[in-house]
C-alpha positions in Angstrom: 91.8 111.6 115.2 95.4 110.7 116.0 97.3 109.3 113.0 100.5 107.4 113.8 103.5 107.9 111.6 104.8 104.9 109.6 108.3 103.9 110.6 110.7 104.7 107.8 113.6 102.7 106.3 116.9 104.4 105.6 116.8 105.5 102.0 119.0 104.3 99.1 120.5 107.0 96.8 117.6 108.6 94.9 117.6 110.4 91.6 114.9 112.8 92.7 114.6 114.4 96.1 112.3 112.2 98.3 109.1 113.6 99.6 109.2 114.6 103.2 109.0 111.6 105.5 106.5 113.5 107.7 103.9 113.2 105.0 103.8 109.4 105.2 101.2 108.3 107.7 98.9 105.4 108.2 95.4 105.1 109.5 93.1 102.2 110.3 90.0 104.3 109.6 88.1 103.9 106.4 85.9 106.9 106.9 82.9 107.0 104.6 84.7 105.3 101.7 82.7 102.4 100.3 84.6 99.7 98.5 81.7 97.3 98.1 80.7 98.0 94.5 83.9 96.7 93.1 84.9 94.1 95.7 82.0 92.0 96.7 83.4 89.1 94.8 87.1 89.7 95.1 89.1 86.5 94.6 90.9 85.2 97.7 94.4 84.6 96.3 98.9 87.7 94.7 107.0 111.1 85.6 108.0 112.5 82.4 111.2 114.6 82.3 110.4 118.3 81.7 112.4 120.1 78.9 114.4 123.1 79.9 115.8 126.0 78.0 114.3 127.8 74.9 111.2 126.3 73.4 112.8 126.8 70.0 115.9 124.8 70.9 116.2 121.1 70.3 117.7 119.2 73.2 118.4 115.5 73.6 117.3 114.7 77.2 119.3 111.8 78.6 117.3 108.9 79.9 117.4 108.6 83.6 118.4 105.2 85.0 117.9 103.5 88.3 121.2 102.4 90.0 122.1 98.8 89.2 124.2 96.5 91.3 128.0 96.7 90.8 128.9 93.1 91.7 132.6 93.9 91.1 132.8 96.7 93.7 135.4 96.0 96.4 133.5 97.9 99.0 130.4 95.8 98.8 131.0 92.4 100.3 129.0 89.5 98.7 128.3 86.5 100.9 128.6 83.0 99.5 125.1 81.5 99.0 124.9 77.7 99.4 121.3 77.2 100.5 118.0 79.1 99.6 114.6 78.4 101.0 111.2 79.5 99.5 108.3 79.6 101.9 105.3 79.1 99.8 104.9 76.8 96.8 102.4 78.7 94.8 102.5 80.5 91.5 105.3 82.8 92.6 107.4 80.6 94.8 107.5 77.4 92.8 108.5 78.8 89.4 110.9 81.3 90.8 112.7 78.7 92.9 112.9 76.4 89.9 114.5 79.1 87.8 117.0 80.0 90.4 117.9 76.3 91.0 118.1 75.7 87.2 120.7 78.5 86.7 122.6 77.9 90.0 123.4 74.2 90.2 125.8 74.8 93.0 123.0 76.2 95.3 120.6 73.9 97.1 117.0 75.3 96.8 114.3 74.1 99.1 110.6 74.9 98.5 108.4 74.4 101.5 104.6 74.6 102.0 102.2 73.2 104.6 99.9 72.0 101.8 101.0 68.4 101.4 98.9 67.9 98.2 100.5 70.9 96.5 104.0 69.6 97.4 103.1 66.1 96.1 102.2 67.8 92.8 105.5 69.6 92.6 107.2 66.2 93.1 105.2 64.6 90.3 104.9 65.1 86.6 101.7 67.0 87.1 102.7 70.4 88.5 100.2 72.5 90.3 101.1 75.5 88.2 100.6 75.2 84.4 103.2 77.2 82.6 104.9 76.6 79.2 108.3 74.8 79.7 108.0 74.9 83.5 107.9 71.1 83.8 111.2 70.8 81.9 112.9 73.4 84.1 111.7 71.6 87.2 112.8 68.2 86.0 116.3 69.4 85.3 116.8 71.0 88.7 114.7 68.5 90.7 115.7 65.2 89.1 119.1 66.0 87.7 120.3 65.1 84.2 122.1 62.3 82.4 125.5 62.5 80.8 125.3 62.9 77.1 127.3 63.5 74.0 125.7 65.5 71.2 127.1 65.5 67.6 127.2 69.0 66.2 127.3 68.5 62.4 127.3 72.2 61.7 130.6 72.6 63.5 132.1 69.2 62.7 132.5 68.5 66.5 130.7 66.8 69.4 129.6 68.4 72.6 129.9 66.6 75.9 127.5 67.5 78.7 128.3 66.1 82.1 125.6 64.8 84.4 123.9 67.2 86.7 122.9 66.5 90.3 119.5 67.4 91.7 119.5 70.7 93.7 115.7 71.6 93.9 113.6 70.0 96.6 110.0 70.3 97.5 108.8 69.3 101.0 106.6 70.2 104.0 109.6 70.4 106.3 109.4 74.2 106.9 111.5 74.4 110.1 114.4 72.3 108.8 114.6 74.1 105.4 114.4 77.6 107.0 117.1 76.7 109.5 119.6 75.8 106.7 119.0 78.7 104.4 121.3 81.6 103.7 118.4 83.4 102.0 114.7 82.9 102.8 112.1 84.0 100.3 108.6 84.7 101.6 106.1 83.8 98.8 102.8 83.4 100.6 99.3 84.5 99.6 98.3 88.1 100.4 94.7 88.3 99.2 92.3 91.2 99.7 91.1 91.3 103.3 87.4 90.4 103.5 86.8 91.2 107.2 87.2 94.0 109.8 89.0 97.2 109.1 89.9 97.7 105.4 87.5 94.8 104.3 87.3 94.6 100.5 90.3 96.9 100.0 93.4 96.3 102.1 95.7 93.3 101.9 95.3 90.4 104.3 98.8 89.9 105.8 97.9 87.1 108.2 99.7 84.4 106.2 102.7 86.6 105.8 102.8 87.4 109.5 102.6 83.7 110.4 105.3 82.8 107.9 107.6 85.6 109.3 107.1 84.4 112.9 108.1 80.8 111.8 111.2 82.3 110.0 112.1 84.4 113.0 112.1 81.4 115.3 114.1 79.1 113.0 116.3 81.1 110.7 120.0 81.0 111.3 121.7 84.3 112.4 122.5 86.6 109.5 120.1 85.0 107.0 118.8 87.4 104.4 115.0 87.6 104.4 113.3 88.5 101.1 109.7 89.5 100.7 108.6 88.2 97.3 104.8 88.4 97.9 102.9 91.5 96.7 102.6 93.6 99.8 101.6 97.1 100.9 104.3 99.7 101.5 105.9 99.3 104.9 105.6 95.5 105.0 109.4 95.0 105.1 109.5 97.2 108.2 106.8 95.0 109.8 108.9 91.9 108.9 112.0 93.5 110.5 110.0 94.3 113.6 108.8 90.7 114.0 112.4 89.4 113.5 113.6 91.8 116.2 110.9 90.8 118.6 111.6 87.1 118.4 115.4 87.3 117.8 116.6 90.6 119.5 120.2 89.4 119.7 120.5 88.6 116.0 120.6 90.8 112.9 118.6 90.1 109.8 118.5 92.1 106.6 115.1 92.3 105.0 114.9 93.0 101.2 112.0 93.6 98.9 112.2 91.7 95.6 108.8 91.8 94.0 107.8 89.5 91.2 106.8 90.7 87.7 105.3 87.5 86.3 102.5 87.3 83.8 100.6 84.0 84.0 101.0 82.0 80.8 104.5 83.4 80.1 106.0 83.1 83.6 108.9 81.0 82.5 109.8 83.5 79.8 109.5 86.4 82.3 111.8 84.6 84.6 114.3 83.6 81.9 114.5 87.0 80.2 113.3 89.5 82.8 113.0 93.2 81.9 114.4 93.9 85.4 115.1 92.4 88.7 114.1 94.9 91.4 115.8 94.7 94.8 114.8 97.1 97.6 116.8 97.5 100.8 118.5 99.9 103.1 121.6 102.0 102.3 123.5 100.7 105.4 126.5 98.6 104.8 124.7 95.3 105.7 121.8 96.3 103.5 124.0 97.0 100.5 125.8 93.7 101.1 122.5 91.8 101.3 121.3 93.4 98.1 124.5 92.5 96.3 124.4 89.0 97.6 120.8 88.5 96.3 121.9 90.2 93.1 124.7 87.7 92.6 122.1 84.8 92.6 120.2 86.4 89.8 123.4 87.4 87.9 123.9 83.7 87.1 121.7 84.4 84.0 120.4 88.0 84.3 122.6 90.8 82.9 123.7 92.9 85.9 122.5 96.1 84.2 118.9 94.7 84.7 119.4 94.1 88.4 118.2 97.4 89.9 118.4 98.7 93.5 116.1 101.1 95.2 114.9 101.8 98.7 112.4 99.4 100.2 109.4 101.6 100.0 110.1 102.3 96.3 110.4 98.6 95.6 107.1 97.7 97.4 105.3 100.6 95.6 106.7 99.8 92.2 105.0 96.4 92.1 101.6 97.9 92.9 102.0 100.7 90.4 103.2 98.4 87.6 100.0 96.3 87.8 97.8 99.3 88.2 99.3 101.0 85.1 98.9 97.8 83.0 95.3 97.6 84.1 95.0 101.3 83.3 95.9 100.6 79.7 93.4 97.8 79.4 90.6 99.9 80.8 91.6 102.9 78.6 91.4 100.9 75.4 88.2 99.2 76.5 86.7 102.7 77.0 87.8 103.5 73.5 86.1 100.3 72.2 82.8 101.7 73.5 83.3 104.8 71.4 84.2 102.8 68.4 81.0 100.8 68.5 78.9 103.9 68.6 80.9 105.9 66.0 81.5 103.1 63.4 85.2 102.9 64.0 87.4 99.8 64.4 89.2 99.6 67.7 91.9 97.4 66.2 92.7 100.0 63.6 92.9 102.6 66.4 95.1 100.4 68.4 97.5 99.8 65.5 97.8 103.5 64.9 98.3 104.3 68.5 100.8 101.5 69.0 103.2 102.9 66.3 103.8 105.9 68.6 107.1 105.0 70.4 105.9 106.9 73.5 103.0 104.4 73.9 103.9 101.2 72.1 101.6 98.4 71.2 101.4 96.3 74.3 98.3 96.0 76.4 96.2 97.8 73.7 93.9 94.9 73.0 90.2 95.6 73.6 88.1 92.9 75.2 85.6 92.1 78.0 88.0 93.3 80.7 90.7 91.9 82.9 90.4 89.2 85.6 92.8 87.2 87.7 94.1 87.5 91.2 96.4 90.4 90.8 95.2 93.5 89.0 92.0 94.1 91.0 93.6 93.2 94.3 96.6 95.5 93.7 94.5 98.4 92.6 92.3 98.1 95.7 95.4 97.9 97.8 96.9 101.0 96.2 93.6 102.9 96.5 93.3 102.0 100.1 96.8 103.2 100.7 96.0 106.6 99.0 92.8 106.9 101.1 94.5 106.3 104.4 97.0 109.1 103.4 94.0 111.4 102.7 94.7 111.4 99.0 91.1 111.0 98.0 91.5 112.1 94.4 94.3 109.7 93.9 92.3 106.8 95.3 89.3 107.7 93.1 91.5 107.8 90.0 92.8 104.3 90.5 89.3 103.0 91.4 88.0 104.4 88.2 90.0 101.7 86.4 88.0 99.0 88.1 84.8 100.9 87.3 85.5 100.8 83.6 86.5 97.1 83.9 83.1 96.3 85.4 81.3 98.5 82.9 82.9 96.6 80.0 81.7 93.3 81.4 78.2 94.6 82.0 78.1 96.2 78.5 79.1 92.9 76.9 76.4 91.0 78.8 73.7 93.5 78.0 74.7 93.3 74.3 74.2 89.6 74.3 70.8 89.8 75.9 69.7 92.7 73.6 70.7 91.0 70.4 68.9 87.8 71.5 65.6 89.7 71.5 65.9 90.8 75.1 65.4 87.3 76.6 67.4 84.1 77.2 64.5 82.0 78.5 64.6 78.6 76.8 67.9 79.3 75.1 71.3 77.6 75.3 74.4 79.8 75.5 77.8 78.4 74.9 80.8 79.9 76.7 84.2 79.5 75.1 86.9 80.2 77.7 86.8 80.3 81.4 90.4 80.9 82.5 91.1 84.6 83.1 93.6 84.5 80.3 95.0 82.0 77.7 97.9 79.7 78.4 97.0 79.2 82.0 94.5 77.2 84.0 94.0 79.9 86.6 90.3 80.6 87.0 90.5 82.9 90.0 88.3 86.0 89.5 87.9 85.3 85.8 85.8 87.6 83.6 83.8 84.5 82.6 82.4 83.8 86.1 81.0 87.3 86.3 79.4 87.1 82.9 78.0 83.6 83.5 76.4 84.9 86.7 74.7 87.7 84.8 73.6 85.4 82.0 72.2 82.6 84.2 70.1 85.2 86.0 68.1 85.6 82.8 66.8 82.0 83.2 68.3 80.3 80.1 67.8 76.7 79.3 71.5 76.0 79.8 74.9 77.8 80.1 77.4 75.4 78.5 81.0 76.1 79.4 84.2 74.9 77.7 87.8 75.8 78.3 90.7 73.9 76.6 93.2 74.6 79.4 91.1 73.9 82.5 89.7 70.7 84.0 86.0 70.4 84.3 86.2 70.1 88.1 88.2 73.3 88.4 85.7 75.3 86.5 82.7 73.8 88.4 84.4 74.6 91.8 85.0 78.2 90.8 81.4 78.7 89.6 80.1 77.1 92.8 82.2 79.5 94.9 80.6 82.4 93.1 77.0 81.4 92.4 75.2 80.2 95.5 71.7 79.8 94.1 71.1 76.0 93.4 68.5 76.7 90.8 70.9 78.8 88.8 73.7 76.2 89.3 71.4 73.6 87.8 71.4 75.5 84.5 75.2 75.5 84.2 77.1 72.6 82.7 80.8 72.3 82.0 82.1 70.2 79.1 85.5 68.7 78.2 85.2 69.6 74.5 83.8 72.3 72.3 81.2 70.3 70.3 78.7 69.6 73.1 78.4 73.2 74.2 77.5 74.5 70.7 75.0 71.7 69.9 71.6 73.6 69.5 73.1 76.7 71.1 71.6 80.1 70.3 74.9 81.9 70.8 78.6 81.4 71.5 80.4 83.9 73.8 84.2 83.9 73.5 85.7 85.1 76.8 89.3 83.8 76.7 91.6 84.3 73.7 92.7 80.7 73.3 94.3 80.0 69.9 91.9 77.0 69.7 89.1 79.3 69.1 90.7 80.9 66.0 90.6 77.7 64.0 93.5 75.8 62.4 96.9 77.5 63.0 99.7 77.9 60.4 102.7 75.7 60.5 105.8 77.0 62.3 108.9 77.4 60.1 112.2 76.9 61.9 115.3 78.9 61.0 118.2 77.0 59.3 120.9 75.4 61.5 123.5 77.8 60.0 121.5 80.8 61.0 121.2 79.4 64.6 124.9 78.6 65.0 125.8 82.1 63.7 123.7 83.5 66.6 126.0 81.8 69.1 128.7 84.1 70.2 132.4 83.1 70.7 132.2 82.3 74.5 129.1 80.2 74.0 130.7 78.0 71.3 133.9 77.8 73.4 132.0 76.5 76.5 130.1 74.0 74.4 132.9 72.7 72.2 136.1 73.0 74.3 134.9 71.5 77.5 136.7 74.1 79.7 136.5 74.0 83.5 133.6 76.4 83.8 131.4 74.2 81.5 128.4 75.3 79.6 125.6 77.1 81.3 122.0 76.2 81.0 121.5 79.1 78.6 124.3 77.6 76.4 122.5 74.3 76.4 119.2 76.0 75.4 121.0 77.4 72.3 122.3 73.9 71.6 118.8 72.4 71.8 117.5 74.9 69.4 120.3 74.1 66.9 119.6 70.3 67.2 115.9 70.8 66.7 116.5 72.8 63.6 118.8 70.1 62.2 116.2 67.5 62.7 113.3 69.6 61.5 111.4 69.3 64.8 109.8 72.0 66.8 108.1 70.5 69.9 110.4 67.9 71.3 110.9 68.4 75.0 114.3 66.6 75.2 116.2 66.8 71.9 119.5 66.0 73.7 118.1 63.0 75.6 119.4 64.6 78.7 116.5 64.4 81.1 116.2 61.7 83.7 113.3 59.3 83.4 110.1 60.2 85.3 108.4 57.9 87.7 105.1 56.6 86.3 101.9 57.8 87.8 99.7 55.5 89.8 97.1 53.6 87.9 93.9 55.7 87.5 95.8 59.0 88.0 93.1 61.8 87.8 95.6 64.2 86.2 96.4 61.7 83.4 92.7 61.1 82.8 92.1 64.8 82.6 95.1 65.3 80.2 93.5 62.9 77.8 90.3 65.0 77.4 91.5 68.6 78.0 92.3 70.4 74.8 96.0 71.3 74.3 95.9 73.3 71.0 95.7 70.3 68.7 91.9 70.5 68.7 90.9 73.8 67.1 87.3 74.8 66.8 86.0 74.0 63.4 83.6 76.8 62.7 82.0 75.1 59.7 80.9 72.3 62.0 79.8 74.8 64.7 77.4 76.3 62.1 75.9 72.9 61.5 75.5 72.1 65.2 74.0 75.4 66.4 70.3 76.2 66.2 68.6 78.7 64.0 70.1 81.6 65.9 73.8 81.6 65.1 75.2 84.5 67.1 78.9 84.7 67.9 79.8 87.3 70.6 83.6 87.7 70.3 84.7 89.2 73.6 88.4 88.9 72.7 88.4 89.7 69.0 90.0 86.4 68.1 87.9 85.1 65.2 87.8 86.2 61.6 84.4 87.9 61.6 84.3 88.1 57.7 84.9 84.3 57.5 82.2 83.6 60.1 79.7 85.8 58.3 80.3 83.9 55.1 79.4 80.8 57.0 76.1 82.3 58.1 77.0 83.5 61.6 75.9 86.9 63.0 79.0 88.3 64.7 79.4 91.0 67.4 83.1 91.9 68.1 84.3 94.3 70.8 84.9 97.8 69.4 83.9 96.9 65.8 81.3 99.5 64.9 81.8 99.0 61.2 79.6 95.9 61.3 76.7 97.2 63.3 
């Protein structure tokens, strides 16, 4: 079989010698590889250093660093950016555009999408993406702010904040916005392909291709094109080829700038990123384009965290990052199975492992597995890439992560059935949590929908579902998309509060680690005003108090807000400086306002004492996320099964 060679991009300076380009090939043939076991329900959505020298000697090996952008270098020209366009107003495009506009008030940022309903949501007070603090970021950039003067008692001065003009706009005017942009971000959906060659494994790039063609036809000459979507290696080259096909007389630089956002904390990830990765060519125009994009992020990101690599490395890094995070989850879930059989406690094991500085404590939380639209999709994409390169062992390795994830779900479901005497007939099962993780309303490919499908097949009287962060309609739609049997669907009901699901239930299954399920939470203690003002460095205080020409940055204003909140003894006020512009009221009968009135928001914790009274004679709690105090629940009369807790068998 003839295997065409992938076109290669010129390489950026590398720390280690690159592998021979001749080994990089692509193939459209799947051979006899079967993806179906792990992908039949895929959601449609985005080396150590070796020591040298004597083994008896002690050497301090310097940490190797990726090259960062030097924005002061005279030989790298940086273009002035006045206008940016984001094509795609989803989870990546909307928040990223809002953060860039928030920190760059001098730049006009347009976010365009053909979905008029989604754009209308971005222009309202009910954003289509639910992230902590995102609405405030959007309001400041989208609506502008009012002029205000803030007394600063700790410093004996007042701070004057000038008004800010809107610079973030959401619309369906794709052609007009693309034509004006100095930088165009492509942020469209790249779900797992479910048809033809590579079905169930490779990425579907049809939306990205369509967006690129539209950009090629309308972008102004010299615009920088940035792929922000999670894509297979070589996609930047495909984008360049499309641009050359439609605009052979114009030059466009294509950069890779993958997102590293975790749902639920996306604003924090954007505000304080571990790194901003920019992939491009080592040509003079490529270096200039990377430096220009880097200058946009440098408005709030330290330049040492803005890293440059070649395009292939940037595209691969995103896939590998998600695969390795998923790997840690599957690893500790495999350990949890051992703990349950041996009588160990997985949380004790995790605590001990996490103290090792080589490993750290993050992503070492055993549970019923991972869901969402990213991890599974990216692992399948990575495995498919390895298979097309004839690296079968590599593909099998990454796919084993998904096998453990599925095994953990199945093991949990089988435990529920076994401990309920091997049958669910005539029994009501309460499901606490449907979103794939807490602090988000994203239900795509959630663990819960897989477990519900297995439980409802056992013919229970009812599967009663509650999630404090999701609307009833959202959960019902996702379940209908997954479970096609009308008889099974008739046994599933979704509730807006936790009391109805547990009424006469035989068991409660906790599948999302919402704080609501832990019970009442302790009060938050704020630091003193003097402590906060001491944290402000000299330049910050100067910008706030002296009113110099540069003015305070939004990061400075955030410090000021924290100080004012601490002085007033408040913790959850959105606008302590009274700086935000008034929002337009919603239309009467707004469905989002009605839903907000009944959807839990953390102020309605589960009262387990009342749950014990409402449940039937069988009071099982199957804690799939290890969020409840099992000792407390046992004192209340519950029988508790926790993941990886063999001590209580």
